[in-house]
N, CA, C and O atoms as a GROMACS GRO file, in nm:
protein
  356
    1MET      N    1   0.102   0.349  -1.095
    1MET     CA    2   0.017   0.257  -1.022
    1MET      C    3  -0.096   0.336  -0.957
    1MET      O    4  -0.091   0.458  -0.944
    2LYS      N    5  -0.197   0.262  -0.918
    2LYS     CA    6  -0.309   0.322  -0.847
    2LYS      C    7  -0.376   0.215  -0.762
    2LYS      O    8  -0.386   0.100  -0.803
    3THR      N    9  -0.424   0.255  -0.645
    3THR     CA   10  -0.497   0.160  -0.561
    3THR      C   11  -0.627   0.124  -0.631
    3THR      O   12  -0.687   0.207  -0.699
    4VAL      N   13  -0.669   0.000  -0.615
    4VAL     CA   14  -0.792  -0.047  -0.676
    4VAL      C   15  -0.910   0.001  -0.593
    4VAL      O   16  -0.913  -0.015  -0.471
    5GLU      N   17  -1.007   0.059  -0.661
    5GLU     CA   18  -1.126   0.110  -0.593
    5GLU      C   19  -1.198  -0.002  -0.520
    5GLU      O   20  -1.210  -0.113  -0.571
    6GLY      N   21  -1.244   0.027  -0.401
    6GLY     CA   22  -1.321  -0.070  -0.324
    6GLY      C   23  -1.242  -0.139  -0.215
    6GLY      O   24  -1.299  -0.214  -0.136
    7PHE      N   25  -1.112  -0.116  -0.211
    7PHE     CA   26  -1.031  -0.170  -0.102
    7PHE      C   27  -1.010  -0.062   0.002
    7PHE      O   28  -0.982   0.053  -0.031
    8ARG      N   29  -1.024  -0.100   0.129
    8ARG     CA   30  -1.015  -0.004   0.238
    8ARG      C   31  -0.915  -0.052   0.343
    8ARG      O   32  -0.902  -0.171   0.370
    9LEU      N   33  -0.846   0.044   0.399
    9LEU     CA   34  -0.753   0.019   0.507
    9LEU      C   35  -0.829   0.025   0.639
    9LEU      O   36  -0.904   0.119   0.664
   10ARG      N   37  -0.809  -0.077   0.722
   10ARG     CA   38  -0.877  -0.081   0.851
   10ARG      C   39  -0.776  -0.122   0.960
   10ARG      O   40  -0.690  -0.206   0.937
   11PRO      N   41  -0.789  -0.060   1.078
   11PRO     CA   42  -0.701  -0.101   1.188
   11PRO      C   43  -0.743  -0.238   1.241
   11PRO      O   44  -0.862  -0.270   1.244
   12LEU      N   45  -0.646  -0.316   1.282
   12LEU     CA   46  -0.671  -0.447   1.343
   12LEU      C   47  -0.564  -0.469   1.449
   12LEU      O   48  -0.454  -0.515   1.418
   13GLY      N   49  -0.596  -0.435   1.572
   13GLY     CA   50  -0.497  -0.442   1.678
   13GLY      C   51  -0.386  -0.342   1.653
   13GLY      O   52  -0.412  -0.224   1.629
   14ALA      N   53  -0.262  -0.389   1.658
   14ALA     CA   54  -0.146  -0.303   1.637
   14ALA      C   55  -0.110  -0.290   1.489
   14ALA      O   56  -0.018  -0.216   1.454
   15GLU      N   57  -0.181  -0.363   1.403
   15GLU     CA   58  -0.152  -0.358   1.260
   15GLU      C   59  -0.272  -0.305   1.185
   15GLU      O   60  -0.369  -0.258   1.244
   16PHE      N   61  -0.264  -0.314   1.054
   16PHE     CA   62  -0.371  -0.269   0.966
   16PHE      C   63  -0.395  -0.376   0.862
   16PHE      O   64  -0.305  -0.454   0.829
   17ILE      N   65  -0.517  -0.381   0.808
   17ILE     CA   66  -0.547  -0.473   0.700
   17ILE      C   67  -0.614  -0.397   0.587
   17ILE      O   68  -0.679  -0.295   0.609
   18VAL      N   69  -0.597  -0.448   0.466
   18VAL     CA   70  -0.668  -0.396   0.351
   18VAL      C   71  -0.767  -0.505   0.311
   18VAL      O   72  -0.730  -0.620   0.288
   19THR      N   73  -0.895  -0.467   0.304
   19THR     CA   74  -0.999  -0.562   0.268
   19THR      C   75  -1.086  -0.503   0.158
   19THR      O   76  -1.097  -0.382   0.143
   20GLY      N   77  -1.146  -0.592   0.080
   20GLY     CA   78  -1.240  -0.549  -0.022
   20GLY      C   79  -1.375  -0.523   0.040
   20GLY      O   80  -1.421  -0.600   0.125
   21GLU      N   81  -1.441  -0.413  -0.002
   21GLU     CA   82  -1.570  -0.384   0.059
   21GLU      C   83  -1.680  -0.358  -0.043
   21GLU      O   84  -1.788  -0.312  -0.006
   22SER      N   85  -1.655  -0.386  -0.169
   22SER     CA   86  -1.760  -0.365  -0.268
   22SER      C   87  -1.784  -0.494  -0.346
   22SER      O   88  -1.708  -0.590  -0.333
   23ILE      N   89  -1.886  -0.495  -0.426
   23ILE     CA   90  -1.922  -0.614  -0.504
   23ILE      C   91  -1.812  -0.651  -0.603
   23ILE      O   92  -1.801  -0.767  -0.641
   24LYS      N   93  -1.731  -0.553  -0.645
   24LYS     CA   94  -1.621  -0.582  -0.738
   24LYS      C   95  -1.518  -0.676  -0.676
   24LYS      O   96  -1.448  -0.747  -0.749
   25GLN      N   97  -1.508  -0.677  -0.545
   25GLN     CA   98  -1.410  -0.760  -0.479
   25GLN      C   99  -1.471  -0.888  -0.419
   25GLN      O  100  -1.415  -0.947  -0.327
   26VAL      N  101  -1.586  -0.928  -0.471
   26VAL     CA  102  -1.656  -1.044  -0.416
   26VAL      C  103  -1.569  -1.170  -0.418
   26VAL      O  104  -1.585  -1.255  -0.330
   27ASN      N  105  -1.479  -1.184  -0.513
   27ASN     CA  106  -1.391  -1.300  -0.520
   27ASN      C  107  -1.260  -1.280  -0.445
   27ASN      O  108  -1.173  -1.368  -0.447
   28PHE      N  109  -1.243  -1.169  -0.381
   28PHE     CA  110  -1.122  -1.140  -0.305
   28PHE      C  111  -1.141  -1.201  -0.167
   28PHE      O  112  -1.212  -1.146  -0.083
   29ASN      N  113  -1.077  -1.314  -0.143
   29ASN     CA  114  -1.102  -1.388  -0.019
   29ASN      C  115  -0.985  -1.386   0.078
   29ASN      O  116  -0.961  -1.481   0.152
   30LYS      N  117  -0.912  -1.274   0.078
   30LYS     CA  118  -0.801  -1.264   0.172
   30LYS      C  119  -0.792  -1.124   0.227
   30LYS      O  120  -0.848  -1.029   0.173
   31MET      N  121  -0.719  -1.114   0.337
   31MET     CA  122  -0.691  -0.983   0.396
   31MET      C  123  -0.542  -0.960   0.382
   31MET      O  124  -0.462  -1.052   0.401
   32ILE      N  125  -0.505  -0.840   0.349
   32ILE     CA  126  -0.365  -0.804   0.337
   32ILE      C  127  -0.325  -0.729   0.462
   32ILE      O  128  -0.382  -0.624   0.493
   33SER      N  129  -0.229  -0.780   0.534
   33SER     CA  130  -0.183  -0.718   0.658
   33SER      C  131  -0.072  -0.618   0.626
   33SER      O  132   0.021  -0.649   0.551
   34LEU      N  133  -0.082  -0.499   0.685
   34LEU     CA  134   0.018  -0.395   0.665
   34LEU      C  135   0.071  -0.348   0.800
   34LEU      O  136  -0.005  -0.333   0.896
   35ASN      N  137   0.200  -0.326   0.806
   35ASN     CA  138   0.256  -0.265   0.927
   35ASN      C  139   0.230  -0.114   0.922
   35ASN      O  140   0.170  -0.065   0.826
   36GLU      N  141   0.273  -0.043   1.023
   36GLU     CA  142   0.244   0.101   1.032
   36GLU      C  143   0.301   0.179   0.914
   36GLU      O  144   0.235   0.269   0.862
   37SER      N  145   0.422   0.145   0.870
   37SER     CA  146   0.484   0.216   0.757
   37SER      C  147   0.407   0.192   0.627
   37SER      O  148   0.382   0.286   0.551
   38ALA      N  149   0.370   0.068   0.602
   38ALA     CA  150   0.294   0.036   0.480
   38ALA      C  151   0.156   0.100   0.485
   38ALA      O  152   0.106   0.146   0.382
   39ALA      N  153   0.094   0.104   0.601
   39ALA     CA  154  -0.037   0.168   0.616
   39ALA      C  155  -0.025   0.318   0.589
   39ALA      O  156  -0.113   0.377   0.526
   40TYR      N  157   0.082   0.379   0.636
   40TYR     CA  158   0.107   0.521   0.608
   40TYR      C  159   0.115   0.544   0.457
   40TYR      O  160   0.054   0.637   0.404
   41LEU      N  161   0.191   0.459   0.388
   41LEU     CA  162   0.202   0.473   0.243
   41LEU      C  163   0.067   0.457   0.175
   41LEU      O  164   0.032   0.535   0.087
   42TRP      N  165  -0.010   0.357   0.217
   42TRP     CA  166  -0.142   0.333   0.158
   42TRP      C  167  -0.231   0.456   0.173
   42TRP      O  168  -0.293   0.501   0.077
   43ARG      N  169  -0.236   0.511   0.294
   43ARG     CA  170  -0.320   0.629   0.317
   43ARG      C  171  -0.277   0.746   0.229
   43ARG      O  172  -0.361   0.820   0.179
   44GLU      N  173  -0.149   0.761   0.209
   44GLU     CA  174  -0.098   0.874   0.131
   44GLU      C  175  -0.126   0.861  -0.019
   44GLU      O  176  -0.141   0.962  -0.086
   45VAL      N  177  -0.135   0.740  -0.071
   45VAL     CA  178  -0.153   0.722  -0.216
   45VAL      C  179  -0.291   0.671  -0.254
   45VAL      O  180  -0.322   0.662  -0.373
   46GLU      N  181  -0.374   0.638  -0.158
   46GLU     CA  182  -0.505   0.581  -0.188
   46GLU      C  183  -0.584   0.673  -0.282
   46GLU      O  184  -0.603   0.791  -0.255
   47GLY      N  185  -0.630   0.615  -0.392
   47GLY     CA  186  -0.716   0.687  -0.486
   47GLY      C  187  -0.644   0.777  -0.585
   47GLY      O  188  -0.709   0.851  -0.659
   48ARG      N  189  -0.512   0.774  -0.587
   48ARG     CA  190  -0.440   0.858  -0.684
   48ARG      C  191  -0.326   0.778  -0.748
   48ARG      O  192  -0.283   0.676  -0.695
   49ASP      N  193  -0.280   0.827  -0.861
   49ASP     CA  194  -0.167   0.764  -0.928
   49ASP      C  195  -0.040   0.785  -0.847
   49ASP      O  196  -0.020   0.891  -0.788
   50PHE      N  197   0.046   0.683  -0.844
   50PHE     CA  198   0.172   0.694  -0.772
   50PHE      C  199   0.275   0.600  -0.835
   50PHE      O  200   0.240   0.510  -0.911
   51SER      N  201   0.399   0.624  -0.803
   51SER     CA  202   0.509   0.540  -0.850
   51SER      C  203   0.590   0.491  -0.731
   51SER      O  204   0.570   0.535  -0.618
   52VAL      N  205   0.680   0.399  -0.758
   52VAL     CA  206   0.772   0.352  -0.654
   52VAL      C  207   0.851   0.471  -0.600
   52VAL      O  208   0.878   0.479  -0.480
   53GLU      N  209   0.889   0.561  -0.688
   53GLU     CA  210   0.964   0.680  -0.647
   53GLU      C  211   0.882   0.768  -0.552
   53GLU      O  212   0.936   0.824  -0.456
   54ASP      N  213   0.752   0.779  -0.578
   54ASP     CA  214   0.664   0.854  -0.488
   54ASP      C  215   0.662   0.791  -0.349
   54ASP      O  216   0.670   0.860  -0.248
   55LEU      N  217   0.652   0.659  -0.345
   55LEU     CA  218   0.653   0.588  -0.217
   55LEU      C  219   0.785   0.613  -0.145
   55LEU      O  220   0.787   0.636  -0.024
   56ALA      N  221   0.895   0.607  -0.219
   56ALA     CA  222   1.027   0.631  -0.160
   56ALA      C  223   1.036   0.772  -0.102
   56ALA      O  224   1.088   0.792   0.008
   57ASP      N  225   0.985   0.870  -0.176
   57ASP     CA  226   0.986   1.009  -0.127
   57ASP      C  227   0.911   1.020   0.006
   57ASP      O  228   0.956   1.089   0.097
   58LEU      N  229   0.798   0.952   0.016
   58LEU     CA  230   0.720   0.955   0.139
   58LEU      C  231   0.799   0.893   0.255
   58LEU      O  232   0.798   0.946   0.366
   59LEU      N  233   0.866   0.781   0.228
   59LEU     CA  234   0.945   0.717   0.334
   59LEU      C  235   1.062   0.803   0.379
   59LEU      O  236   1.088   0.815   0.499
   60VAL      N  237   1.132   0.864   0.283
   60VAL     CA  238   1.245   0.951   0.317
   60VAL      C  239   1.199   1.068   0.403
   60VAL      O  240   1.263   1.104   0.502
   61ALA      N  241   1.088   1.128   0.364
   61ALA     CA  242   1.036   1.245   0.436
   61ALA      C  243   0.991   1.209   0.578
   61ALA      O  244   1.015   1.285   0.672
   62ARG      N  245   0.927   1.095   0.592
   62ARG     CA  246   0.871   1.060   0.724
   62ARG      C  247   0.973   0.995   0.817
   62ARG      O  248   0.977   1.024   0.936
   63TYR      N  249   1.055   0.906   0.761
   63TYR     CA  250   1.143   0.826   0.846
   63TYR      C  251   1.290   0.865   0.836
   63TYR      O  252   1.374   0.807   0.904
   64GLU      N  253   1.321   0.962   0.751
   64GLU     CA  254   1.458   1.010   0.736
   64GLU      C  255   1.556   0.896   0.709
   64GLU      O  256   1.664   0.892   0.768
   65ILE      N  257   1.518   0.806   0.619
   65ILE     CA  258   1.609   0.698   0.577
   65ILE      C  259   1.673   0.739   0.445
   65ILE      O  260   1.627   0.832   0.379
   66ASP      N  261   1.780   0.670   0.408
   66ASP     CA  262   1.847   0.707   0.284
   66ASP      C  263   1.763   0.664   0.164
   66ASP      O  264   1.681   0.572   0.171
   67ARG      N  265   1.785   0.732   0.054
   67ARG     CA  266   1.704   0.713  -0.068
   67ARG      C  267   1.715   0.570  -0.121
   67ARG      O  268   1.615   0.512  -0.164
   68GLU      N  269   1.834   0.512  -0.117
   68GLU     CA  270   1.853   0.376  -0.168
   68GLU      C  271   1.769   0.275  -0.091
   68GLU      O  272   1.704   0.189  -0.151
   69THR      N  273   1.770   0.285   0.040
   69THR     CA  274   1.689   0.196   0.123
   69THR      C  275   1.540   0.219   0.098
   69THR      O  276   1.463   0.124   0.088
   70ALA      N  277   1.502   0.346   0.087
   70ALA     CA  278   1.362   0.379   0.063
   70ALA      C  279   1.314   0.322  -0.070
   70ALA      O  280   1.203   0.270  -0.079
   71LEU      N  281   1.396   0.332  -0.174
   71LEU     CA  282   1.357   0.278  -0.305
   71LEU      C  283   1.344   0.126  -0.300
   71LEU      O  284   1.251   0.069  -0.358
   72LYS      N  285   1.436   0.061  -0.231
   72LYS     CA  286   1.431  -0.085  -0.218
   72LYS      C  287   1.304  -0.128  -0.144
   72LYS      O  288   1.234  -0.220  -0.188
   73ASP      N  289   1.275  -0.062  -0.033
   73ASP     CA  290   1.155  -0.095   0.045
   73ASP      C  291   1.027  -0.063  -0.032
   73ASP      O  292   0.931  -0.139  -0.027
   74SER      N  293   1.027   0.050  -0.103
   74SER     CA  294   0.910   0.091  -0.180
   74SER      C  295   0.882  -0.006  -0.294
   74SER      O  296   0.766  -0.040  -0.320
   75ASP      N  297   0.986  -0.050  -0.360
   75ASP     CA  298   0.968  -0.147  -0.468
   75ASP      C  299   0.911  -0.278  -0.414
   75ASP      O  300   0.824  -0.339  -0.476
   76ALA      N  301   0.960  -0.321  -0.299
   76ALA     CA  302   0.911  -0.446  -0.239
   76ALA      C  303   0.763  -0.436  -0.203
   76ALA      O  304   0.686  -0.528  -0.232
   77ILE      N  305   0.722  -0.326  -0.141
   77ILE     CA  306   0.581  -0.313  -0.103
   77ILE      C  307   0.492  -0.298  -0.226
   77ILE      O  308   0.382  -0.354  -0.230
   78ALA      N  309   0.538  -0.225  -0.326
   78ALA     CA  310   0.459  -0.209  -0.448
   78ALA      C  311   0.439  -0.344  -0.518
   78ALA      O  312   0.330  -0.372  -0.567
   79GLN      N  313   0.542  -0.427  -0.521
   79GLN     CA  314   0.531  -0.559  -0.583
   79GLN      C  315   0.432  -0.647  -0.506
   79GLN      O  316   0.354  -0.720  -0.567
   80LYS      N  317   0.437  -0.640  -0.374
   80LYS     CA  318   0.342  -0.718  -0.292
   80LYS      C  319   0.198  -0.672  -0.317
   80LYS      O  320   0.107  -0.754  -0.328
   81TRP      N  321   0.180  -0.541  -0.326
   81TRP     CA  322   0.045  -0.489  -0.352
   81TRP      C  323  -0.004  -0.530  -0.491
   81TRP      O  324  -0.121  -0.564  -0.508
   82LEU      N  325   0.086  -0.526  -0.589
   82LEU     CA  326   0.048  -0.569  -0.725
   82LEU      C  327   0.010  -0.717  -0.727
   82LEU      O  328  -0.092  -0.755  -0.784
   83GLU      N  329   0.092  -0.800  -0.664
   83GLU     CA  330   0.066  -0.944  -0.658
   83GLU      C  331  -0.066  -0.974  -0.588
   83GLU      O  332  -0.137  -1.067  -0.626
   84ALA      N  333  -0.098  -0.896  -0.486
   84ALA     CA  334  -0.222  -0.918  -0.410
   84ALA      C  335  -0.344  -0.867  -0.485
   84ALA      O  336  -0.458  -0.902  -0.451
   85GLY      N  337  -0.321  -0.785  -0.586
   85GLY     CA  338  -0.433  -0.731  -0.664
   85GLY      C  339  -0.501  -0.611  -0.603
   85GLY      O  340  -0.614  -0.579  -0.639
   86ILE      N  341  -0.434  -0.542  -0.509
   86ILE     CA  342  -0.496  -0.427  -0.445
   86ILE      C  343  -0.450  -0.295  -0.508
   86ILE      O  344  -0.504  -0.189  -0.477
   87VAL      N  345  -0.351  -0.302  -0.597
   87VAL     CA  346  -0.314  -0.189  -0.682
   87VAL      C  347  -0.301  -0.241  -0.825
   87VAL      O  348  -0.285  -0.360  -0.849
   88GLU      N  349  -0.308  -0.148  -0.918
   88GLU     CA  350  -0.293  -0.184  -1.059
   88GLU      C  351  -0.188  -0.094  -1.122
   88GLU      O  352  -0.171   0.021  -1.083
   89ALA      N  353  -0.119  -0.149  -1.218
   89ALA     CA  354  -0.012  -0.073  -1.285
   89ALA      C  355  -0.069   0.028  -1.381
   89ALA      O  356   0.006   0.101  -1.446
   0.00000   0.00000   0.00000
């Protein structure tokens, strides 16, 4: 997977949002809200290829959670990002 060029992470109060900022995203009419953990993952993988396993590794390293939980959470966030169109397979 890879983040789609032209989407940027921005702080919004206590959370973060991903918004389109280029002409390519002119039809993107929504904001994607991310919590602190999801924003951390976005910053770490923005602009490079990554997998669900990469996301899980990042979660395990930062939050010291077990691998099974990290994989489950990583798969869920990756699917949401794919559905929203902010990453591509």
